[in-house]
C-alpha positions in Angstrom: -0.3 0.1 0.0 1.2 3.4 -0.5 -0.3 7.0 1.0 -2.8 8.8 -1.5 -1.0 12.3 -0.9 -2.9 14.6 -3.4 -6.0 12.9 -2.1 -5.9 14.7 1.2 -6.8 18.2 -0.8 -9.3 16.2 -2.9 -11.2 13.3 -2.3 -10.8 10.2 -4.6 -13.3 7.9 -5.5 -13.7 4.3 -6.1 -16.1 2.4 -7.9 -17.6 -0.4 -6.2 -17.0 -3.5 -6.7 -20.4 -5.4 -7.1 -21.0 -5.6 -10.7 -24.1 -6.5 -12.9 -24.7 -9.6 -15.2 -24.9 -9.4 -18.8 -23.7 -7.5 -21.9 -25.6 -5.4 -24.4 -24.6 -4.3 -27.8 -23.4 -0.6 -28.8 -25.9 0.8 -30.9 -24.6 0.8 -34.6 -24.6 4.2 -36.2 -22.6 5.5 -39.8 -19.7 3.4 -40.3 -17.4 1.3 -42.3 -17.0 -1.5 -40.1 -19.3 -3.0 -37.8 -19.0 -1.5 -34.1 -21.5 -4.2 -32.2 -18.9 -5.5 -29.4 -18.6 -8.7 -28.6 -16.9 -10.0 -24.9 -12.9 -10.4 -25.3 -11.8 -12.8 -22.7 -11.5 -12.7 -19.8 -14.7 -11.7 -19.3 -16.1 -9.1 -16.4 -20.1 -9.2 -16.2 -21.5 -5.7 -17.4 -18.4 -4.9 -18.9 -18.2 -4.0 -23.1 -15.9 -4.3 -25.3 -15.6 -1.6 -27.8 -14.4 -3.8 -31.0 -14.8 -7.2 -31.9 -12.5 -9.7 -30.2 -11.5 -11.6 -33.5 -10.1 -9.8 -36.6 -8.4 -10.6 -39.7 -4.8 -11.1 -40.1 -3.4 -7.6 -40.5 -6.3 -6.0 -38.8 -6.1 -4.4 -35.3 -8.8 -4.0 -32.6 -9.4 -1.0 -30.3 -9.1 -2.4 -26.6 -11.4 0.0 -24.6 -13.5 -2.0 -22.1 -16.5 0.0 -20.7 -19.5 0.3 -18.5 -22.3 2.8 -18.6 -21.8 5.0 -15.7 -25.6 4.6 -14.5 -24.7 0.8 -14.4 -21.9 1.2 -12.5 -23.5 3.7 -9.8 -26.6 1.2 -9.6 -24.0 -1.9 -9.3 -22.6 0.3 -6.2 -20.4 2.8 -7.5 -19.3 6.2 -5.4 -21.5 9.6 -5.6 -19.8 12.7 -7.8 -16.4 13.1 -7.0 -15.4 16.2 -4.9 -13.4 18.1 -7.0 -16.7 18.4 -9.3 -19.4 19.1 -6.8 -20.2 22.8 -7.7 -22.0 24.8 -9.9 -21.6 23.6 -13.2 -22.9 24.1 -17.0 -21.8 20.8 -18.2 -22.9 17.4 -17.4 -21.1 16.1 -14.0 -19.7 12.5 -13.2 -21.3 10.1 -10.9 -19.0 7.4 -10.6 -15.2 7.0 -11.8 -11.8 8.2 -11.1 -10.8 11.8 -12.1 -7.3 13.4 -13.1 -6.7 14.2 -9.0 -7.4 10.5 -8.2 -4.7 9.4 -10.9 -2.1 12.3 -9.8 -2.9 10.9 -6.3 -2.3 7.3 -7.0 0.7 7.5 -8.8 2.1 10.7 -7.1 2.3 12.8 -10.3 2.8 16.4 -9.9 0.0 17.7 -12.6 0.5 21.2 -12.3 3.6 21.0 -14.5 3.3 23.2 -17.9 5.0 21.7 -20.4 5.0 22.2 -24.2 4.7 18.8 -25.7 2.3 17.2 -28.0 0.4 13.9 -27.4 -0.3 12.0 -30.6 -3.0 9.6 -30.5 -3.7 7.2 -33.7 -6.7 5.8 -33.7 -8.9 4.1 -36.8 -12.1 5.8 -38.2 -14.0 8.9 -36.8 -15.8 10.1 -33.8 -17.2 13.2 -35.2 -18.1 14.3 -31.2 -15.0 13.8 -30.0 -13.9 17.9 -29.5 -17.1 18.6 -28.2 -16.7 15.6 -25.6 -13.3 16.7 -24.6 -14.6 20.0 -23.7 -17.5 18.3 -21.1 -14.9 16.1 -19.5 -12.1 18.9 -19.0 -15.1 21.5 -17.9 -15.8 18.7 -15.2 -12.6 18.4 -14.2 -11.7 21.8 -14.1 -8.8 21.6 -16.5 -8.3 24.2 -19.0 -10.3 24.5 -22.5 -8.4 22.4 -24.9 -10.1 23.3 -28.6 -9.3 23.4 -32.0 -9.7 27.5 -31.7 -6.9 27.7 -29.1 -4.4 25.3 -30.9 -4.6 22.7 -28.2 -6.9 20.2 -29.9 -5.8 18.9 -33.6 -7.7 16.2 -35.6 -6.4 14.8 -38.8 -6.9 11.8 -41.3 -3.9 9.8 -42.0 -2.6 11.9 -44.5 -2.6 15.1 -42.1 -5.5 16.6 -43.6 -8.7 17.8 -42.5 -11.4 15.6 -43.8 -12.2 12.9 -41.8 -12.5 8.9 -42.8 -15.8 7.3 -42.0 -17.2 7.1 -38.4 -17.2 3.7 -36.5 -18.7 3.9 -32.8 -16.7 1.4 -31.4 -13.4 3.0 -32.3 -15.2 6.3 -31.4 -15.4 5.0 -27.9 -11.4 4.4 -27.9 -10.8 7.8 -29.3 -13.0 9.5 -26.8 -11.1 7.4 -23.9 -7.3 7.8 -25.2 -8.1 11.7 -25.8 -9.5 12.3 -22.2 -7.1 10.1 -20.6 -4.2 12.0 -22.3 -5.8 15.0 -21.1 -6.1 13.7 -17.4 -2.1 13.0 -17.5 -1.0 16.0 -18.6 -3.6 18.7 -18.7 -1.5 21.4 -20.3 -0.3 19.1 -23.1 -1.8 19.8 -26.6 -3.7 16.7 -28.4 -2.9 15.7 -32.3 -5.5 13.0 -33.5 -4.8 10.9 -36.0 -7.5 9.2 -37.9 -6.7 6.0 -40.1 -8.9 5.3 -42.9 -9.2 1.7 -41.7 -7.9 -0.6 -38.7 -5.7 -2.2 -41.2 -2.1 -2.2 -39.7 -0.8 -0.4 -42.8 -3.1 2.6 -42.2 -2.5 2.8 -38.8 1.3 2.8 -39.9 0.7 5.5 -41.8 -1.3 7.6 -39.5 1.8 6.7 -37.2 4.1 8.5 -39.6 1.7 11.6 -39.9 1.7 11.7 -35.9 5.4 12.4 -35.9 5.8 14.2 -39.1 3.6 17.1 -37.9 4.4 17.3 -34.3 3.8 14.6 -31.8 6.2 14.8 -29.1 4.8 11.0 -27.7 2.3 8.7 -29.8 0.0 6.6 -28.0 -1.4 3.4 -30.1 -4.4 1.6 -27.9 -4.9 -1.2 -30.5 -3.4 -4.4 -31.2 -3.0 -7.3 -33.8 -2.0 -10.6 -33.5 1.8 -11.3 -34.5 2.4 -12.7 -37.8 5.7 -13.0 -39.9 6.3 -9.5 -41.4 6.2 -7.5 -38.2 9.6 -6.1 -38.1 9.4 -4.8 -41.4 6.3 -3.0 -40.1 7.8 -1.9 -37.0 10.6 -0.3 -39.0 8.7 1.2 -41.5 6.0 2.7 -39.4 6.8 2.3 -35.6 10.5 3.4 -35.3 11.0 7.0 -34.7 14.2 7.9 -32.6 13.2 10.5 -29.7 9.5 10.1 -30.3 8.3 7.6 -28.1 6.1 4.9 -29.2 3.2 3.8 -26.5 1.4 1.0 -26.9 -1.3 -0.8 -24.8 -0.5 -4.6 -24.0 -3.7 -6.3 -24.6 -6.4 -7.5 -22.6 -6.6 -11.1 -23.0 -4.1 -12.0 -20.2 -1.1 -14.2 -20.3 -1.6 -14.6 -24.2 0.0 -14.5 -27.6 2.0 -11.2 -28.0 0.2 -8.7 -30.3 1.9 -5.6 -32.2 2.6 -2.6 -32.0 3.2 -3.8 -28.4 5.6 -6.3 -29.0 7.9 -4.2 -31.6 11.4 -3.7 -30.6 11.1 0.0 -30.3 7.6 0.3 -28.4 7.1 0.8 -24.6 4.2 -1.9 -24.1 1.9 -0.8 -21.1 0.5 -3.5 -19.2 -2.8 -3.0 -16.5 -3.5 -2.9 -13.0 -6.5 -2.9 -10.5 -6.4 0.3 -8.7 -7.9 0.1 -5.1 -8.4 2.9 -2.6 -8.8 2.4 1.0 -9.1 4.8 3.8 -10.4 8.5 4.2 -8.6 11.7 4.9 -4.9 11.9 5.5 -5.0 7.9 6.2 -5.9 6.7 2.4 -3.9 4.4 0.8 -3.8 3.3 -2.9 -3.0 -0.3 -3.6 -2.4 -2.3 -6.8 -2.7 -5.8 -8.2 -2.1 -7.2 -11.6 -5.4 -6.4 -13.9 -6.8 -10.0 -14.6 -7.0 -9.1 -18.5 -3.5 -7.1 -18.7 -1.5 -8.4 -21.9 1.4 -10.6 -21.4 3.5 -13.0 -23.5 6.6 -13.6 -25.5 6.8 -12.5 -28.9 7.0 -15.2 -31.8 9.3 -12.4 -34.0 11.0 -9.4 -32.1 14.3 -10.3 -30.8 15.2 -10.1 -26.9 16.2 -6.3 -25.9 19.6 -6.3 -24.2 17.9 -4.1 -21.3 15.3 -7.4 -20.4 17.0 -9.6 -18.1 13.9 -12.1 -17.7 14.6 -15.5 -18.5 11.2 -16.9 -19.1 11.1 -15.7 -22.6 13.8 -16.2 -25.5 12.3 -13.2 -27.6 10.7 -10.0 -26.2 8.6 -10.2 -23.2 5.5 -8.1 -23.2 4.6 -5.7 -20.8 7.4 -2.7 -20.3 5.3 -0.7 -17.8 2.1 -0.5 -16.3 -1.0 2.1 -15.2 -4.8 1.3 -14.0 -6.6 -0.8 -16.2 -9.4 -2.6 -14.8 -13.0 -1.7 -15.5 -14.4 -2.3 -12.2 -11.8 0.6 -10.6 -11.5 2.5 -13.9 -11.4 6.2 -15.2 -14.3 8.4 -15.8 -14.6 9.6 -19.3 -17.3 11.1 -21.7 -18.9 10.1 -25.1 -21.9 11.0 -26.6 -21.6 9.6 -30.5 -23.8 6.4 -31.5 -24.3 5.1 -28.2 -28.3 5.7 -27.5 -29.2 5.5 -24.2 -25.8 4.9 -23.0 -24.5 8.2 -24.5 -22.7 10.3 -21.7 -20.5 9.4 -18.8 -18.7 6.0 -18.8 -16.4 4.1 -16.9 -13.3 3.2 -18.7 -10.6 -0.1 -18.8 -8.4 -2.0 -20.8 -4.9 -1.5 -21.4 -6.1 0.9 -23.7 -6.7 3.4 -20.6 -3.2 2.5 -19.0 -1.4 3.4 -22.5 -3.0 7.0 -22.9 -1.9 7.7 -19.4 1.4 6.7 -19.6 2.0 8.2 -22.8 0.7 11.6 -21.2 3.1 11.5 -18.3 6.1 10.7 -20.4 5.3 14.1 -22.3 4.5 15.8 -18.6 7.8 14.7 -17.6 9.4 16.2 -20.6 11.6 13.7 -21.6 10.1 12.3 -24.4 12.9 13.1 -26.9 15.4 10.6 -24.7 13.3 7.7 -25.7 14.0 5.3 -28.6 12.4 2.2 -27.0 12.1 1.2 -23.5 15.7 0.5 -22.3 15.4 3.7 -20.2 12.7 2.5 -18.0 14.8 -0.6 -17.1 17.6 1.1 -15.3 16.8 1.6 -12.1 13.8 0.8 -9.5 13.6 4.3 -8.3 11.0 5.8 -9.3 8.5 3.0 -9.7 5.8 1.1 -7.4 6.3 -2.5 -7.7 3.1 -4.8 -8.2 3.5 -8.0 -6.4 0.2 -9.2 -6.1 -2.4 -10.7 -8.5 -2.0 -13.1 -11.9 -3.4 -12.7 -15.3 -4.1 -16.4 -15.9 -7.3 -16.7 -17.8 -6.9 -19.2 -20.7 -3.2 -20.3 -20.5 -1.1 -20.8 -17.3 2.7 -20.0 -17.2 3.1 -22.5 -14.1 3.2 -19.3 -11.7 6.4 -17.8 -13.4 6.9 -14.2 -13.6 5.2 -14.2 -17.5 1.8 -14.3 -15.9 2.1 -13.8 -12.1 3.4 -10.8 -10.0 6.5 -11.1 -8.2 9.2 -8.7 -6.8 11.1 -6.9 -9.7 10.1 -7.3 -13.2 6.8 -9.2 -14.4 5.3 -9.1 -17.5 1.9 -8.5 -16.7 3.2 -5.1 -15.1 6.5 -4.9 -16.4 9.1 -2.9 -14.3 5.8 -1.6 -12.3 3.9 1.6 -12.0 5.3 5.2 -12.2 6.1 7.0 -8.8 6.3 10.3 -9.9 7.8 11.6 -13.1 11.1 11.1 -11.9 11.6 7.2 -13.6 9.5 8.9 -16.8 
């Protein structure tokens, strides 16, 4: 356990652990690919997946997990966070952690002023993205981030203004990514690059565009199964010295490694369950492996020199972690195509952890020192070591650190979670 330092001035909120059974389909709207989600393993009752679990070879799926706020509240969620209990012209969240809670849990000084741009690569379009971001930031007291003031920019994979076709499932992912980057780095600019499709070639082109037009760090909250040829894809699209490539490790527990998380130049982000106990000055935060946190051994990417674990001959996933459990998740706001579920949602998946890490790297101001993940492995200082929990769902690793939390490095949470900005 660790003390909740920032929570002494702002009361943090914990989502209740009771959950509802069953899952509903996401309402379909104008889109190229179907957005009706299917439940990816491991299943958590009442939790939806933004994208279908199975995708054809070479196509990525978004990794967002989410619950409607109304369901989360009915299942025992906490009341409106104290930091937003005030007069407001926007809808206020009822459940879910906010930016101040994340800062408290990870000892982050989010008051830092930085001139950094977080790039967010996504497939398809969410036409409500900027408007929904405005609601999120206003609700949590963050300064406006708009096209008009130069903070928000959304382009297609060629860097042009015309958006691709809209997609509800990927739209949920986009809303979560943008708002988590905001939560992590309130003063960062946001550059959203929307690929024409979810094919890896288009996602890679969007990544190159993000770097070309000014991203200091780029987030990828999606994944695809590895196949022969991923190293060429990595070299062509995902290798950008001095621009960190941050990617979600996956939501299927100990399983086959996915790309772009497994690529040599990528920082792979696993997930935790974040638990708040106590009140006032005695509040403490605790973490354990989230059961869905993606881990595994790459079949294609070679073992980097800085990874010393012995159970993977090739690259091991993941490198670092943050909160990803949708039962202890972050509040976010999305109104595109969700019908009666539109509005405040509770997020999760490693696609929640990844933009948080990307935002904190930007906030630390050290993005240009990254060529890959090696800097995270140089010291245990500035990290919380996650030593509880497992991500065994479909496959067992025999209790070793490929699927079970251990002191020091373990695959579900990597070197640990951030403890301030010093390690980043």
